[in-house]
C-alpha positions in Angstrom: -15.3 -13.6 15.9 -17.9 -11.5 15.9 -20.2 -10.0 13.5 -19.3 -7.1 10.7 -21.6 -4.5 9.4 -22.1 -4.6 5.4 -21.7 -1.5 4.1 -21.7 -2.9 0.1 -24.8 -0.6 -0.8 -25.2 3.0 0.2 -28.3 3.6 2.7 -28.0 0.1 3.7 -26.6 -1.8 6.9 -27.3 -5.5 7.6 -24.5 -7.5 9.3 -23.0 -10.5 8.2 -23.6 -13.6 10.3 -20.7 -15.0 12.0 -20.7 -18.3 10.1 -20.3 -16.1 7.1 -17.5 -14.4 8.8 -15.6 -17.9 9.6 -16.3 -19.7 6.2 -14.3 -16.4 4.7 -11.5 -16.8 6.8 -11.0 -20.4 6.8 -11.5 -21.1 3.0 -8.9 -18.0 2.6 -6.4 -19.5 4.8 -7.2 -23.4 3.8 -8.4 -23.5 0.4 -7.3 -22.6 -3.0 -9.8 -21.7 -5.7 -10.1 -24.6 -8.4 -8.5 -22.5 -11.3 -6.5 -19.8 -9.6 -3.5 -19.7 -6.8 -5.0 -17.4 -4.7 -8.6 -16.0 -4.3 -9.7 -12.9 -5.1 -12.6 -11.0 -3.5 -14.8 -11.7 -6.4 -14.3 -15.3 -7.0 -14.7 -16.0 -2.8 -17.6 -13.8 -2.6 -19.4 -15.9 -5.5 -18.5 -19.0 -3.5 -19.9 -18.2 0.1 -22.7 -15.8 -1.1 -21.7 -12.1 0.5 -20.6 -8.9 -1.7 -16.8 -8.5 -2.9 -17.1 -5.4 -0.4 -17.8 -7.6 2.3 -15.4 -10.3 1.8 -12.8 -7.2 1.7 -13.5 -6.0 4.9 -13.5 -9.5 6.3 -10.5 -9.6 4.9 -9.2 -6.5 6.5 -10.8 -7.2 10.3 -8.5 -10.7 10.3 -5.4 -8.8 8.1 -5.8 -11.2 5.6 -4.2 -10.4 2.1 -4.0 -13.4 -0.1 -3.4 -11.2 -2.6 0.2 -10.7 -1.7 3.1 -13.1 -0.9 6.9 -12.6 0.3 9.4 -14.6 -0.9 12.3 -16.3 1.1 14.5 -19.1 1.6 16.2 -20.7 4.3 19.7 -21.0 4.4 20.9 -24.8 4.5 24.8 -24.4 5.1 26.2 -26.9 7.4 28.1 -24.1 8.6 25.5 -21.4 9.1 26.0 -20.3 12.2 29.9 -20.2 12.1 29.3 -18.2 9.0 26.8 -15.6 10.7 28.8 -15.5 13.9 31.8 -14.3 11.8 29.9 -11.7 9.6 28.0 -9.9 12.4 30.7 -10.3 14.5 32.5 -7.9 11.5 29.4 -5.7 11.6 29.1 -5.1 15.4 32.5 -5.3 16.4 35.1 -4.5 13.6 38.7 -5.4 14.2 41.2 -2.5 14.9 43.3 -1.5 12.0 41.4 -2.7 9.3 38.4 -2.0 7.0 35.2 -4.2 6.7 34.0 -4.2 3.2 31.1 -5.5 1.9 31.6 -6.8 -1.6 29.8 -7.9 -4.3 28.8 -7.3 -8.2 25.6 -6.1 -9.9 25.9 -8.3 -13.1 23.9 -7.5 -16.3 22.7 -4.1 -15.8 21.3 -3.3 -19.1 21.4 0.0 -20.6 17.8 0.7 -21.5 16.2 3.7 -23.7 12.8 3.9 -24.0 10.9 4.1 -27.6 9.3 7.4 -27.0 9.9 10.1 -24.6 8.2 10.1 -21.5 5.8 12.9 -20.2 7.1 14.9 -17.0 5.4 14.8 -13.6 2.8 17.5 -12.9 0.1 18.0 -10.5 -2.7 15.2 -10.7 -0.7 12.9 -13.3 2.5 11.0 -12.7 5.6 10.7 -14.6 5.2 8.3 -17.8 7.7 6.3 -19.6 6.9 3.7 -22.4 6.8 -0.2 -21.7 8.6 -1.3 -23.8 12.8 0.0 -24.5 16.0 -1.0 -26.7 18.7 -2.6 -25.6 22.0 -1.1 -25.9 24.2 -3.7 -24.0 25.0 -4.0 -20.4 27.6 -3.6 -17.4 28.7 -5.2 -14.5 29.0 -3.3 -11.5 31.6 -4.2 -8.4 31.1 -2.8 -5.5 32.6 -2.7 -2.0 30.7 -0.7 0.7 33.3 0.3 3.4 30.9 -0.5 6.5 32.4 2.1 8.6 31.8 4.9 6.9 29.5 4.2 3.9 31.9 5.2 0.9 31.9 3.0 -2.1 34.7 1.9 -4.2 33.0 0.7 -7.4 33.7 -0.3 -11.0 31.9 -0.7 -14.3 33.4 -3.6 -16.1 32.1 -5.3 -19.4 31.8 -9.0 -18.1 31.5 -10.9 -14.7 34.6 -13.3 -14.4 37.0 -14.3 -12.5 39.6 -11.9 -14.5 37.3 -8.7 -13.7 37.0 -9.9 -10.0 41.0 -9.8 -9.7 41.1 -6.5 -11.6 38.2 -5.0 -8.9 40.4 -6.8 -6.0 44.0 -4.5 -7.7 41.7 -1.7 -7.7 40.3 -2.2 -3.7 44.2 -2.2 -3.1 45.2 0.7 -4.6 42.3 3.0 -3.3 42.5 1.6 0.3 45.6 2.8 2.9 48.5 0.2 2.7 48.8 0.2 6.6 44.9 -1.4 7.0 44.0 -5.1 6.9 41.1 -5.8 4.6 38.2 -8.0 5.5 36.1 -8.5 2.3 32.2 -9.8 2.8 31.5 -11.6 0.0 29.2 -14.8 -1.9 29.7 -18.0 -2.7 29.8 -17.3 -6.4 32.5 -18.9 -7.9 34.7 -16.4 -9.5 35.7 -15.3 -5.8 37.0 -18.7 -5.3 39.2 -19.4 -8.5 42.5 -20.7 -8.1 43.8 -17.5 -9.7 41.7 -15.9 -7.1 43.2 -17.7 -4.4 46.8 -17.5 -5.7 46.3 -13.8 -5.7 45.0 -13.5 -1.9 47.9 -15.5 -0.9 50.5 -13.2 -2.0 48.4 -10.1 -0.4 48.1 -11.2 2.8 46.3 -7.9 4.1 43.2 -9.6 2.5 41.1 -11.8 4.5 37.8 -13.2 2.9 34.2 -13.4 4.9 31.9 -15.9 3.2 28.0 -15.7 3.6 26.3 -18.8 4.3 24.6 -20.3 1.1 21.2 -18.5 0.3 22.1 -15.8 2.8 22.9 -13.0 0.4 20.6 -10.5 2.7 23.7 -10.7 5.2 25.8 -8.9 2.8 25.1 -5.0 3.6 26.2 -4.0 0.0 23.1 -5.8 -1.5 20.8 -2.9 0.3 23.3 -0.2 -1.4 22.8 -1.9 -4.6 18.9 -1.4 -4.3 19.5 2.1 -3.3 21.2 3.0 -6.7 18.5 0.4 -8.9 15.3 2.5 -7.5 17.3 5.9 -7.6 19.4 5.7 -10.7 18.9 3.0 -13.0 15.5 1.6 -12.9 14.2 4.9 -14.2 16.5 6.2 -16.5 16.7 5.8 -20.0 20.6 4.9 -21.3 21.6 5.3 -25.1 24.6 3.4 -25.0 26.7 1.6 -22.5 28.5 4.4 -21.7 26.0 6.4 -20.7 24.7 3.8 -18.1 28.0 3.8 -17.1 28.6 7.7 -16.7 25.2 7.7 -14.6 26.3 4.8 -12.1 29.8 6.5 -11.5 28.1 10.1 -11.3 25.8 8.6 -8.5 28.6 6.8 -6.8 30.9 9.8 -6.3 27.7 11.9 -5.3 27.0 9.4 -2.6 30.8 9.3 -1.4 30.9 12.9 -0.9 28.4 12.6 1.4 28.5 9.2 2.6 25.7 7.8 5.3 26.7 4.2 6.4 24.0 1.6 6.6 23.9 0.5 10.6 23.5 -3.5 11.2 21.5 -3.6 14.0 20.5 -7.4 14.0 22.3 -9.8 16.5 23.1 -12.9 15.9 20.6 -14.2 18.8 17.6 -12.5 17.0 18.3 -13.9 13.6 19.0 -17.7 14.8 15.6 -17.0 16.7 13.9 -16.1 13.8 15.5 -18.9 11.6 15.0 -21.0 14.1 10.8 -20.1 14.1 11.0 -20.4 10.0 12.2 -24.1 10.2 9.4 -24.9 13.1 7.2 -23.9 10.4 8.4 -25.4 7.5 8.6 -29.0 9.5 4.8 -28.6 10.5 3.9 -28.1 6.4 6.2 -31.3 5.6 
């Protein structure tokens, strides 16, 4: 592993023993502190007899970041491969004379108003907003992302039931050309398979439903659009009413539709399956 120079004190240079470097790396990878979920530079430094700055430099040299964690969940859907092939095929080789629509709902969007006015951005200081807020109600955003051109059919409704989903399907039906088949990519939420929804779809054969595997919402491109509208319009907004929130959402949608830009799917089925296989192998070694 080599030795590292310790610059924790100005004007002093000494080398960290290789044994200490190895101890820091092994403890970081294999142990946890007795009363915390992960090491900090101070807690580990106290155990191994180094300065926090030395521990930080060892972590940096070995690419260790114990303060960070990434979430994941592998799908256990028995039909994962078939569903993956179906959806990736729609993205990479869409059918002719049809639209591929990535459909989902962003439920319980809160109309939050801050308790005090924030300060504007200025040189040397970030914009500010209060940490507390007033709740002024919620709305649910139903969205259908056209994977070809990036346009979005959107509708805000007060609740998130099969009745509202049916209402949104009728909106999609009205706002798309009647001669085109519609391939909708949706998740496994119960409203999408409700008997009334199934009956309506049977009477509208141009609608074709394609379900993502369980625990694989990342396959649905509209989730990427939801993240964008959340970051750019909702999260830092202040809304005195649900009406103000809905107006902001629809204004954002109209502006984006005026200059649409599609999200381009690039991952092949083989690439995804390879990553899933490696993840499963790692999990099996841990259990």
